[in-house]
ZALUM-599581 format. One record per residue (C-alpha): x, y, z; residue in three letters. Coordinates in steps of 0.05 Angstrom, whole numbers, padded with zeros to 5 digits, always signed. Layout:
BEGIN
XYZALA;...
// end
This chain:
BEGIN
+02851-00964+03057UNK;+02785-00935+03043UNK;+02817-00882+03000UNK;+02853-00936+02960UNK;+02788-00974+02949UNK;+02756-00909+02925UNK;+02811-00895+02876UNK;+02808-00966+02848UNK;+02732-00960+02841UNK;+02739-00895+02802UNK;+02791-00926+02755UNK;+02748-00987+02742UNK;+02687-00942+02728UNK;+02727-00899+02679UNK;+02750-00960+02640UNK;+02681-00987+02634UNK;+02656-00917+02610UNK;+02710-00915+02556UNK;+02690-00984+02530UNK;+02617-00964+02527UNK;+02633-00899+02490UNK;+02675-00935+02437UNK;+02619-00984+02425UNK;+02567-00926+02417UNK;+02612-00887+02369UNK;+02623-00948+02325UNK;+02549-00962+02319UNK;+02535-00889+02302UNK;+02589-00888+02247UNK;+02557-00948+02213UNK;+02488-00915+02214UNK;+02517-00851+02183UNK;+02551-00890+02128UNK;+02486-00925+02111UNK;+02447-00858+02109UNK;+02501-00826+02065UNK;+02497-00882+02014UNK;+02420-00875+02012UNK;+02425-00800+02001UNK;+02475-00810+01945UNK;+02428-00857+01910UNK;+02372-00807+01916UNK;+02417-00751+01889UNK;+02436-00793+01828UNK;+02362-00807+01816UNK;+02344-00732+01820UNK;+02401-00714+01772UNK;+02377-00766+01723UNK;+02305-00739+01727UNK;+02330-00667+01717UNK;+02370-00687+01656UNK;+02309-00721+01627UNK;+02265-00659+01641UNK;+02318-00614+01610UNK;+02318-00655+01547UNK;+02243-00651+01541UNK;+02243-00575+01551UNK;+02297-00567+01498UNK;+02257-00609+01449UNK;+02194-00567+01461UNK;+02233-00502+01453UNK;+02263-00526+01388UNK;+02193-00544+01362UNK;+02165-00475+01383UNK;+02224-00438+01351UNK;+02214-00476+01286UNK;+02139-00457+01286UNK;+02155-00383+01300UNK;+02204-00382+01243UNK;+02152-00412+01197UNK;+02100-00361+01217UNK;+02150-00304+01208UNK;+02166-00328+01137UNK;+02091-00331+01120UNK;+02080-00261+01149UNK;+02140-00233+01112UNK;+02114-00263+01047UNK;+02045-00231+01059UNK;+02076-00163+01074UNK;+02118-00166+01011UNK;+02055-00180+00970UNK;+02018-00121+01003UNK;+02077-00074+00990UNK;+02079-00096+00918UNK;+02004-00082+00910UNK;+02011-00013+00942UNK;+02070+00004+00896UNK;+02027-00015+00837UNK;+01970+00029+00861UNK;+02016+00088+00874UNK;+02046+00081+00805UNK;+01976+00082+00774UNK;+01956+00143+00815UNK;+02018+00180+00794UNK;+02002+00166+00721UNK;+01930+00191+00732UNK;+01954+00254+00769UNK;+02002+00270+00713UNK;+01945+00265+00663UNK;+01901+00311+00706UNK;+01958+00361+00714UNK;+01966+00365+00639UNK;+01891+00376+00631UNK;+01892+00432+00683UNK;+01950+00466+00649UNK;+01913+00464+00583UNK;+01849+00492+00615UNK;+01890+00547+00649UNK;+01920+00567+00582UNK;+01850+00569+00551UNK;+01823+00612+00609UNK;+01881+00661+00603UNK;+01869+00667+00529UNK;+01794+00679+00543UNK;+01810+00732+00595UNK;+01856+00767+00546UNK;+01800+00766+00494UNK;+01749+00793+00544UNK;+01797+00849+00564UNK;+01805+00868+00491UNK;+01730+00868+00481UNK;+01719+00908+00545UNK;+01768+00960+00522UNK;+01733+00964+00455UNK;+01665+00971+00489UNK;+01691+01027+00534UNK;+01718+01063+00474UNK;+01652+01055+00438UNK;+01614+01078+00500UNK;+01657+01140+00506UNK;+01647+01154+00432UNK;+01571+01146+00438UNK;+01570+01190+00500UNK;+01609+01245+00465UNK;+01562+01241+00405UNK;+01501+01245+00452UNK;+01532+01305+00489UNK;+01544+01339+00421UNK;+01472+01325+00399UNK;+01441+01346+00465UNK;+01488+01405+00475UNK;+01497+01386+00549UNK;+01552+01351+00587UNK;+01537+01282+00616UNK;+01531+01305+00689UNK;+01483+01362+00671UNK;+01440+01315+00629UNK;+01438+01265+00687UNK;+01416+01320+00735UNK;+01362+01342+00687UNK;+01338+01271+00678UNK;+01335+01258+00753UNK;+01299+01324+00765UNK;+01248+01306+00710UNK;+01236+01236+00738UNK;+01231+01264+00809UNK;+01180+01316+00786UNK;+01139+01265+00748UNK;+01141+01215+00805UNK;+01132+01265+00861UNK;+01059+01249+00872UNK;+01072+01174+00869UNK;+01129+01179+00919UNK;+01087+01223+00965UNK;+01028+01176+00963UNK;+01073+01117+00976UNK;+01105+01152+01036UNK;+01037+01170+01063UNK;+01012+01099+01054UNK;+01072+01070+01090UNK;+01067+01121+01146UNK;+00993+01109+01153UNK;+01000+01033+01154UNK;+01056+01035+01205UNK;+01023+01089+01247UNK;+00955+01054+01246UNK;+00985+00987+01266UNK;+01027+01016+01322UNK;+00971+01061+01347UNK;+00922+01003+01346UNK;+00967+00959+01388UNK;+00987+01015+01435UNK;+00915+01039+01445UNK;+00892+00968+01458UNK;+00945+00957+01512UNK;+00932+01026+01543UNK;+00856+01017+01540UNK;+00859+00949+01573UNK;+00907+00976+01626UNK;+00866+01037+01642UNK;+00801+00997+01645UNK;+00833+00950+01696UNK;+00855+01010+01739UNK;+00806+01041+01786UNK;+00834+01103+01820UNK;+00803+01161+01856UNK;+00815+01233+01836UNK;+00839+01278+01893UNK;+00851+01352+01881UNK;+00902+01381+01931UNK;+00910+01455+01943UNK;+00956+01498+01986UNK;+00903+01510+02039UNK;+00866+01470+02092UNK;+00801+01489+02128UNK;+00785+01478+02201UNK;+00713+01481+02224UNK;+00698+01521+02288UNK;+00641+01507+02336UNK;+00627+01582+02341UNK;+00657+01649+02323UNK;+00678+01661+02395UNK;+00731+01608+02385UNK;+00767+01653+02335UNK;+00784+01702+02391UNK;+00811+01646+02436UNK;+00854+01620+02379UNK;+00882+01690+02366UNK;+00895+01700+02440UNK;+00916+01761+02478UNK;+00956+01807+02432UNK;+00956+01749+02382UNK;+01004+01706+02423UNK;+00966+01641+02410UNK;+00962+01648+02334UNK;+01034+01672+02331UNK;+01056+01609+02370UNK;+01016+01565+02323UNK;+01046+01598+02261UNK;+01117+01597+02288UNK;+01115+01523+02311UNK;+01080+01497+02248UNK;+01110+01541+02194UNK;+01040+01555+02166UNK;+00998+01617+02162UNK;+00931+01619+02197UNK;+00879+01663+02162UNK;+00823+01687+02207UNK;+00774+01728+02166UNK;+00699+01743+02166UNK;+00681+01674+02140UNK;+00636+01645+02194UNK;+00657+01581+02230UNK;+00722+01570+02190UNK;+00796+01583+02198UNK;+00841+01575+02137UNK;+00910+01544+02143UNK;+00956+01564+02086UNK;+01024+01534+02069UNK;+01061+01500+02012UNK;+01080+01439+02055UNK;+01022+01390+02062UNK;+01056+01357+02122UNK;+01060+01423+02160UNK;+00989+01440+02142UNK;+00967+01372+02167UNK;+01004+01381+02233UNK;+00973+01450+02241UNK;+00903+01424+02225UNK;+00908+01366+02274UNK;+00937+01409+02329UNK;+00883+01462+02320UNK;+00827+01410+02321UNK;+00855+01381+02386UNK;+00860+01449+02418UNK;+00788+01466+02399UNK;+00763+01400+02429UNK;+00807+01409+02492UNK;+00788+01482+02502UNK;+00855+01499+02535UNK;+00890+01545+02486UNK;+00955+01577+02508UNK;+01028+01574+02482UNK;+01049+01517+02529UNK;+00989+01473+02510UNK;+00998+01492+02437UNK;+01070+01466+02438UNK;+01049+01400+02471UNK;+00992+01390+02421UNK;+01037+01402+02362UNK;+01087+01350+02387UNK;+01030+01300+02396UNK;+01005+01315+02325UNK;+01075+01305+02297UNK;+01081+01236+02330UNK;+01011+01215+02306UNK;+01027+01239+02236UNK;+01093+01200+02236UNK;+01054+01137+02252UNK;+01003+01153+02199UNK;+01058+01166+02147UNK;+01089+01098+02161UNK;+01021+01065+02157UNK;+01008+01100+02090UNK;+01073+01071+02063UNK;+01056+01001+02088UNK;+00986+01005+02059UNK;+01014+01025+01992UNK;+01060+00965+01991UNK;+01004+00919+02014UNK;+00956+00945+01961UNK;+01008+00932+01906UNK;+01026+00863+01933UNK;+01098+00882+01950UNK;+01127+00848+02012UNK;+01137+00897+02069UNK;+01191+00851+02099UNK;+01236+00863+02039UNK;+01234+00940+02046UNK;+01274+00979+02098UNK;+01228+01013+02150UNK;+01262+01080+02137UNK;+01246+01075+02063UNK;+01173+01058+02080UNK;+01171+01121+02122UNK;+01199+01162+02063UNK;+01147+01130+02017UNK;+01091+01148+02064UNK;+01112+01221+02062UNK;+01088+01223+01989UNK;+01017+01221+02016UNK;+01027+01294+02036UNK;+01064+01315+01973UNK;+01031+01341+01911UNK;+01054+01351+01839UNK;+01012+01399+01796UNK;+00956+01388+01846UNK;+00961+01311+01841UNK;+00974+01270+01903UNK;+01044+01241+01896UNK;+01030+01175+01932UNK;+00966+01162+01893UNK;+01003+01179+01829UNK;+01060+01131+01846UNK;+01011+01075+01861UNK;+00976+01088+01795UNK;+01042+01086+01758UNK;+01061+01021+01793UNK;+00995+00987+01774UNK;+00995+01013+01703UNK;+01068+00992+01694UNK;+01056+00922+01720UNK;+00996+00913+01674UNK;+01032+00938+01612UNK;+01094+00897+01630UNK;+01052+00833+01632UNK;+01024+00850+01563UNK;+01093+00865+01534UNK;+01129+00806+01568UNK;+01174+00852+01608UNK;+01198+00845+01681UNK;+01134+00857+01720UNK;+01168+00861+01788UNK;+01217+00915+01765UNK;+01161+00955+01732UNK;+01116+00950+01794UNK;+01171+00971+01843UNK;+01200+01021+01794UNK;+01132+01053+01785UNK;+01120+01059+01859UNK;+01189+01088+01875UNK;+01201+01128+01811UNK;+01182+01194+01846UNK;+01210+01177+01916UNK;+01257+01236+01909UNK;+01197+01283+01915UNK;+01189+01262+01987UNK;+01255+01296+02006UNK;+01266+01348+01951UNK;+01241+01404+01998UNK;+01295+01384+02049UNK;+01354+01366+02003UNK;+01387+01399+01943UNK;+01381+01366+01875UNK;+01327+01346+01826UNK;+01278+01292+01848UNK;+01302+01240+01796UNK;+01374+01245+01822UNK;+01351+01244+01895UNK;+01306+01184+01881UNK;+01364+01147+01848UNK;+01409+01161+01908UNK;+01356+01139+01958UNK;+01343+01072+01922UNK;+01418+01060+01916UNK;+01427+01074+01991UNK;+01374+01022+02009UNK;+01406+00968+01966UNK;+01361+00966+01905UNK;+01391+00936+01841UNK;+01414+00983+01785UNK;+01357+00966+01738UNK;+01307+00987+01792UNK;+01345+01050+01812UNK;+01348+01071+01739UNK;+01272+01079+01737UNK;+01278+01143+01778UNK;+01322+01174+01724UNK;+01294+01137+01663UNK;+01223+01165+01667UNK;+01251+01235+01654UNK;+01298+01216+01596UNK;+01277+01225+01523UNK;+01301+01155+01504UNK;+01303+01108+01564UNK;+01355+01052+01559UNK;+01311+00993+01582UNK;+01242+00967+01563UNK;+01220+00972+01636UNK;+01240+01046+01639UNK;+01200+01059+01575UNK;+01139+01026+01607UNK;+01146+01066+01672UNK;+01154+01131+01631UNK;+01091+01115+01592UNK;+01052+01097+01655UNK;+01076+01162+01688UNK;+01050+01201+01628UNK;+00983+01165+01629UNK;+00974+01177+01703UNK;+00992+01251+01698UNK;+00953+01265+01634UNK;+00887+01232+01650UNK;+00828+01280+01659UNK;+00823+01306+01730UNK;+00891+01281+01752UNK;+00924+01348+01756UNK;+00895+01415+01773UNK;+00926+01473+01734UNK;+00910+01544+01751UNK;+00885+01589+01696UNK;+00950+01627+01688UNK;+00993+01564+01677UNK;+00940+01535+01630UNK;+00938+01597+01586UNK;+01014+01602+01586UNK;+01021+01530+01562UNK;+00972+01541+01505UNK;+01008+01605+01484UNK;+01076+01570+01484UNK;+01048+01514+01440UNK;+01019+01564+01390UNK;+01082+01607+01389UNK;+01126+01546+01376UNK;+01085+01526+01315UNK;+01080+01598+01289UNK;+01156+01602+01287UNK;+01158+01561+01222UNK;+01156+01596+01155UNK;+01092+01587+01115UNK;+01047+01579+01177UNK;+00985+01623+01175UNK;+00946+01604+01238UNK;+00955+01558+01298UNK;+00901+01536+01347UNK;+00916+01497+01411UNK;+00856+01453+01430UNK;+00838+01395+01475UNK;+00869+01429+01537UNK;+00936+01434+01501UNK;+00938+01361+01479UNK;+00929+01379+01405UNK;+00949+01437+01360UNK;+00922+01450+01291UNK;+00970+01485+01244UNK;+00943+01519+01180UNK;+00995+01531+01127UNK;+00996+01571+01062UNK;+00983+01522+01005UNK;+01021+01565+00955UNK;+01085+01562+00996UNK;+01081+01492+01026UNK;+01068+01431+00982UNK;+01045+01363+01007UNK;+01115+01335+01015UNK;+01138+01396+01054UNK;+01075+01394+01097UNK;+01091+01323+01119UNK;+01162+01344+01136UNK;+01139+01406+01173UNK;+01090+01367+01217UNK;+01147+01323+01241UNK;+01192+01384+01253UNK;+01137+01420+01293UNK;+01127+01358+01337UNK;+01202+01351+01347UNK;+01210+01424+01368UNK;+01152+01419+01418UNK;+01182+01356+01447UNK;+01251+01388+01453UNK;+01232+01457+01481UNK;+01167+01451+01520UNK;+01144+01414+01582UNK;+01075+01384+01582UNK;+01038+01324+01612UNK;+01024+01266+01565UNK;+01031+01278+01490UNK;+01013+01333+01441UNK;+00982+01315+01374UNK;+01003+01359+01316UNK;+00952+01365+01259UNK;+00978+01405+01199UNK;+00925+01427+01150UNK;+00940+01449+01078UNK;+00882+01465+01033UNK;+00867+01507+00972UNK;+00798+01539+00966UNK;+00772+01571+00902UNK;+00708+01611+00908UNK;+00669+01638+00850UNK;+00600+01669+00846UNK;+00547+01658+00793UNK;+00506+01720+00781UNK;
// end
């Protein structure tokens, strides 16, 4: 029974649910129909508004199109007018150009006719000239070329004195001006340079406390003096001169080592081969330090930074202190050249730094030319290249020995080198070399035809050449003086410069009795 009641309850509930669902669906359908009708009204309204907007847009577009067309018509009309104007102008220009062309053609014809006339006249003139020339040749009895030569010779002979005086005047003016400027620069430079004069020889003297010391230095069977000579490479001369031993040798460094060692041995008193060897080694070390200091002092004196120079090169530079050239100390000479070069470079607006360094290192090859093969200019160039100097600086070593240096700085260093070597007291020549140089100068000048006498004066810095006035005229004398100077410059070696004075005179002597 209970099951039956349950089934009846379920059926009744289902019926009621169906009725409620139908009622809900009906209400929902009505609401949807109402919403659909509202949406349709809205859609019709939007369509109507769109159609109205479309009509307005079309109207505006038509108005704009009409305006554009009007503007295009106006522009086209304007362009047509401009084109018409340009055509008119072009037509007028073509007419003018045609007129000009006709005028040019007419002028061309006139010029051609004029040229033809000129050619005819030129031909006539040439014929007349040839005719006149032939008549002149017939009258003169000489061909044209010969007459021209005679005329030139006559004019040259008549104007010889005028030409000679003019040449002399120009030479004197140029020479005076150049000499004046050069002497001024050199005088100012030399006045600003203060340098001592040191005469070097091939011997050094050592003072002895007494004559008994000579025997101790010689040693038993001469073993001490032999050891000294063998270790130093110098010759020790022990003679009758009281209180002095002479050290002889061509190397100043070896002589200095020998002198230092001998002085140490004299003070120490112990003189035997073993002690001699120790003393010589000590002297070598001390001299090495002194050489380096000499190089540093030279750089400091000239205002060149020591930090920028390799220590090995400073050592080589210091060796010049114990090197001589014609009796002149090489380091002092190099410092003089550096100072002179720097002063002249500042006057001539050249590179002062290159001139100063170039002057100091121009003879650096002399520090090693006893130990290496080659001339000192080449050795100096190689040394400066090795230590990283620029080419313009390295060239100073070679340039100061060339006849025509390539750079202004090399010319200045060459001039400074000549000044330093030629100044009085700088170099000490022996009598034999001095006389030989004078004889060579006189013989060179005597080799010219027409020379009667030659005298070398001023220590070989001037020669006076007397010529035969009958054989040599004034023009030839001027030419000969230049040739003599050129030959001396090419064939002889001399410090500084040699002045050539050629004298031509005619003396007439008569006696009144």
